[in-house]
Structures are given as structure tokens and as C-alpha cells.
C-alpha positions in Angstrom: -15.6 -2.5 -72.4 -18.3 -5.7 -72.1 -21.6 -4.6 -74.9 -24.0 -6.5 -75.6 -26.5 -5.0 -77.6 -26.5 -2.3 -74.6 -23.8 -2.0 -73.1 -22.4 -3.5 -69.6 -21.5 -1.4 -66.7 -18.6 -3.8 -66.5 -15.4 -2.6 -68.0 -13.8 -6.0 -69.2 -10.2 -4.2 -70.2 -7.8 -1.6 -68.4 -5.5 0.0 -70.0 -1.8 0.6 -69.4 1.6 1.2 -69.9 5.0 0.0 -69.0 8.2 1.9 -69.7 12.4 0.7 -69.3 14.6 3.4 -69.9 14.0 5.9 -72.5 11.3 3.1 -74.3 7.3 2.9 -73.6 4.8 0.5 -74.4 0.6 0.4 -74.6 -0.9 -2.9 -73.0 -4.2 -3.8 -71.2 -5.0 -6.2 -68.4 -8.1 -8.1 -68.7 -10.6 -8.2 -65.9 -10.8 -12.0 -65.8 -7.0 -12.4 -66.0 -4.8 -10.3 -64.2 -1.7 -11.7 -64.9 -2.0 -11.8 -68.7 -0.9 -8.8 -70.2 -2.1 -7.7 -74.1 0.2 -5.7 -75.5 -1.3 -2.8 -77.9 1.7 -1.1 -79.0 5.4 -1.6 -80.1 8.6 0.2 -78.0 8.7 3.7 -78.3 11.8 5.6 -78.0 10.6 8.8 -76.3 14.5 10.1 -76.7 13.4 10.4 -80.6 11.5 12.6 -82.1 9.8 9.7 -84.3 9.5 7.9 -81.3 7.8 11.3 -79.5 5.2 11.5 -82.6 4.1 7.8 -82.3 3.4 8.4 -78.9 1.3 11.0 -79.9 -0.5 9.3 -82.3 -1.1 6.5 -79.9 -2.1 9.3 -76.9 -5.0 10.1 -80.0 -6.4 6.8 -80.0 -6.4 5.9 -76.6 -8.2 9.2 -75.8 -11.1 8.2 -78.6 -11.4 4.7 -76.8 -11.8 6.4 -73.6 -14.7 8.8 -74.9 -16.3 5.6 -76.3 -15.7 4.0 -73.3 -17.2 6.7 -71.5 -20.5 6.9 -72.9 -20.9 2.7 -72.0 -20.1 3.4 -68.1 -22.6 4.7 -65.2 -23.8 8.2 -65.2 -22.3 8.1 -61.5 -19.0 7.5 -60.9 -18.2 5.4 -57.7 -15.2 5.1 -55.6 -14.5 1.4 -54.7 -14.7 1.0 -50.9 -17.3 3.9 -50.9 -20.0 3.5 -48.9 -24.0 4.6 -49.0 -25.7 5.1 -45.4 -29.5 4.7 -45.1 -31.6 5.8 -42.0 -32.7 2.1 -41.7 -29.4 1.3 -40.3 -28.3 -0.2 -43.9 -24.9 0.2 -45.3 -24.1 -0.6 -48.3 -20.6 -0.5 -49.3 -19.6 -1.1 -53.1 -16.6 -3.0 -54.3 -15.7 -4.1 -58.2 -18.7 -5.8 -59.3 -20.4 -7.0 -55.8 -21.5 -4.9 -52.7 -21.5 -6.0 -49.2 -24.8 -5.2 -47.2 -24.7 -4.7 -43.5 -27.5 -3.8 -41.2 -27.4 -2.7 -37.7 -29.6 -5.5 -35.8 -30.5 -3.2 -33.1 -32.4 -1.0 -35.6 -33.6 -4.4 -37.2 -33.8 -7.1 -34.8 -36.1 -9.2 -36.9 -33.1 -10.3 -39.5 -31.5 -12.1 -36.0 -34.8 -14.3 -36.2 -35.2 -14.4 -39.8 -31.5 -15.2 -40.7 -32.3 -19.2 -41.3 -35.3 -18.3 -43.4 -33.0 -15.9 -45.3 -30.3 -18.1 -45.9 -32.5 -20.6 -47.2 -33.7 -17.8 -49.6 -30.5 -16.8 -50.9 -29.0 -20.0 -51.5 -32.6 -21.5 -53.4 -32.2 -18.1 -55.7 -29.0 -18.3 -56.1 -29.7 -19.3 -60.0 -31.8 -16.7 -60.5 -30.6 -14.4 -63.6 -33.5 -11.5 -62.0 -32.4 -11.5 -58.3 -30.1 -10.3 -56.6 -27.5 -13.0 -55.5 -25.4 -13.9 -52.4 -21.7 -14.5 -53.0 -21.4 -15.3 -49.0 -24.0 -14.8 -45.6 -25.8 -13.6 -45.2 -24.7 -13.9 -41.3 -24.9 -12.3 -37.9 -22.1 -11.0 -35.9 -22.2 -7.6 -34.7 -24.1 -6.5 -37.8 -25.9 -8.8 -40.1 -24.2 -8.7 -43.2 -24.4 -10.4 -46.8 -22.1 -9.8 -50.0 -24.4 -9.0 -53.4 -24.0 -9.5 -56.5 -24.5 -8.1 -59.2 -23.8 -4.5 -58.9 -26.1 -2.0 -60.8 -27.4 1.6 -60.7 -30.7 1.9 -58.4 -33.7 3.3 -60.8 -34.8 5.9 -58.8 -33.4 8.5 -56.3 -29.5 8.3 -54.6 -26.2 8.4 -55.2 -26.0 5.6 -57.6 -28.9 5.6 -59.5 -30.6 6.0 -63.0 -34.0 6.2 -64.9 -35.0 4.3 -67.7 -34.8 6.0 -70.9 -36.9 4.7 -73.3 -40.4 2.9 -73.3 -38.4 -0.2 -74.4 -36.1 0.0 -71.0 -39.4 0.4 -69.2 -40.5 -2.4 -70.7 -37.5 -4.7 -70.3 -37.1 -3.9 -66.5 -40.9 -4.7 -66.0 -40.0 -8.2 -67.8 -37.2 -8.7 -65.5 -38.6 -7.8 -62.4 -41.9 -10.7 -63.0 -39.2 -13.1 -64.1 -37.4 -12.4 -60.5 -41.0 -12.5 -59.0 -41.5 -15.9 -60.5 -38.1 -17.2 -59.5 -38.9 -16.0 -56.0 -42.1 -17.5 -55.8 -41.2 -21.0 -56.9 -38.8 -21.0 -53.9 -41.9 -19.8 -51.9 -41.0 -16.5 -51.0 -42.8 -13.2 -50.9 -40.7 -10.2 -51.5 -43.3 -7.5 -50.2 -41.4 -4.5 -50.5 -41.3 -3.6 -54.6 -40.7 -0.1 -56.3 -38.5 1.2 -58.1 -35.3 1.6 -55.8 -35.9 -1.5 -55.3 -34.7 -2.7 -58.7 -31.1 -2.1 -60.1 -29.9 -1.5 -64.0 -26.8 -3.6 -65.2 -27.4 -2.9 -68.5 -30.1 -1.5 -71.0 -32.3 -5.0 -70.6 -30.9 -6.5 -67.4 -32.2 -5.3 -64.2 -32.3 -7.1 -61.1 -34.7 -7.0 -58.1 -32.7 -6.3 -54.4 -33.8 -6.2 -51.2 -34.7 -9.6 -50.3 -34.3 -9.1 -46.5 -38.1 -7.8 -46.3 -39.1 -10.9 -47.8 -41.2 -13.6 -46.1 -42.4 -16.8 -46.5 -45.7 -17.8 -48.8 -48.7 -19.3 -47.1 -48.1 -17.1 -44.1 -49.9 -14.5 -42.2 -48.5 -11.4 -42.8 -49.8 -8.3 -41.3 -47.2 -5.9 -43.7 -44.9 -3.0 -42.6 -47.2 -0.9 -42.0 -48.7 0.1 -38.6 -51.7 -1.4 -37.8 -52.0 -3.4 -41.1 -54.3 -6.4 -41.1 -53.0 -9.4 -40.9 -53.3 -11.2 -44.5 -52.5 -14.9 -45.7 -49.8 -14.7 -48.2 -50.9 -17.7 -50.5 -49.3 -18.2 -53.7 -52.3 -17.1 -56.0 -53.5 -14.0 -54.0 -49.7 -12.8 -54.0 -48.8 -13.7 -57.8 -51.8 -12.0 -58.9 -51.5 -8.6 -56.7 -47.8 -8.3 -57.7 -48.9 -8.6 -61.2 -51.5 -5.8 -61.1 -49.7 -3.5 -59.7 -46.7 -4.1 -62.5 -49.0 -3.6 -65.3 -50.7 -0.7 -63.3 -47.1 1.2 -62.8 -46.2 0.1 -66.5 -49.2 2.1 -68.1 -48.2 4.9 -65.8 -44.5 5.0 -67.0 -43.3 6.9 -64.1 -40.0 6.9 -64.4 -40.1 7.7 -68.0 -41.4 11.2 -68.3 -40.1 11.9 -64.9 -43.2 11.9 -62.2 -42.3 10.1 -59.5 -44.4 8.1 -57.4 -43.9 8.1 -53.7 -46.5 4.9 -53.0 -44.6 1.1 -54.2 -45.7 -0.6 -57.3 
């Protein structure tokens, strides 16, 4: 398990065993090099009492390792390839350390027109350490599709969700979101849909701002996502001030620490 102050969600090793005849050996495979097998034990003959006792001792040690690992893993077990479906027409397919986001363009036709802009945005923010990043796409075929990393637990509600557990984590979450906005604004885009479910937790001090498909160019005229919203010009100064003010207000409220849940965006 990769541990950096607080543990990451990424398991770096997989425990395994190899067997030939009466002999058993325990090994582990590295995540970054599956062809490399690291031997954890000698060869133990299960046909002898001594060999079986040694295997029992190793099994207890491995159980302890797995028990420690369990505390480092996400609170929800998510099978690889499982899908999260949303009423907006969005489907998220969960893979090992990335997700595939697909959107029904009949439900959200604006993504077709926005495709060049979204491609520009993902390219411009690829090096950000606080924004979800594209590994492939986006592109539009029968659906809008983009492969995104990293994979983390959504703050708030849903099948893969969590809450921050301390004021320190809340401060880290807000800090990461502010840095994400700084990177997004530097690329001349505004997010426009900031709230807790659009933030994922990858470790106790690493959070990422996600769902960039609502982003729009700064210095454009934007009428918002709500019906009959008055048009407003998203100049850099106005939007930065507005975002920072709402972050501070949310931080004081500590909405996701004490369990009270706000239904409005930040």
C-alpha cells in the first residue's frame, strides 16, 4: 500500500502464491511492473508437519498485513468495470486507477458544440496537480467520451462517496480546490459548477476538482445553468472573487465535517 502521511487509495502490491507439487511459495507483484515477482517466503512442503506449521505462521502474518491494508482502502469496495449512471445521461465506468466518462449527447447536445473548447481546456490543464486530467479524449462518437484520472472517492453522496473527517482535512480540501481554480483560471476557463460532489478525495491531503464539462471560457457572456438566469460577463477578477468568497463561506460552515448537508453549490 502506498502511504504518504495519509494513505493513498492506490494499492502498490498484490499478494499471491505459487504452487508446484507439494511446495508453496508466497510472492507479491508490483503494480508498476506485473512481470516482476518479489518472493516473500521460501518453498514450504505442505506434505510435512513442519511445512504446514510454517504456512500457518505465514498465513497469520499475511492476515495482519491485509487487516492493516483494509484501513487504508476506500470505505466502499468498487468492482473494476462497474458503472455509475446519472439522470443527466452520464455514465462513469470505474477502472483500476482511472474512469471512463461517457455522456449521451442527445441529453446534453451542448457538448458537441463545446468539444473543441473542452479539448483545449483539458490540454491546457493536463499538468495541474489539483484538477482531474484527461488521459484520452474527449471525443464525440455515439457518445461524448473522455478517459480521466486519478480515480478517487466523491465528497458527498453516491455509491462511491466519503466525507472529510477533520478540520485539517477540510482545510486541505479547500486548499486543493482553490489551487485547482487557480490552474483553471490560468487556462482562461471558469468551472461554474463548484460543490462538494464535484470534488474527489485521493488521500487525506490530496483532493481534485472534477466534472469540467460545465466549464466555460473566461471573458465570455454566460447566462448560467439555471433557467432565466441573467447573462453575466465572466471576467477573471469577478469570477475569482466570487469563487474565493463562496469557498470561505463553506469552510466556516464545515458542512461536510459535522454532517449538515447544503443542497446549494458552494
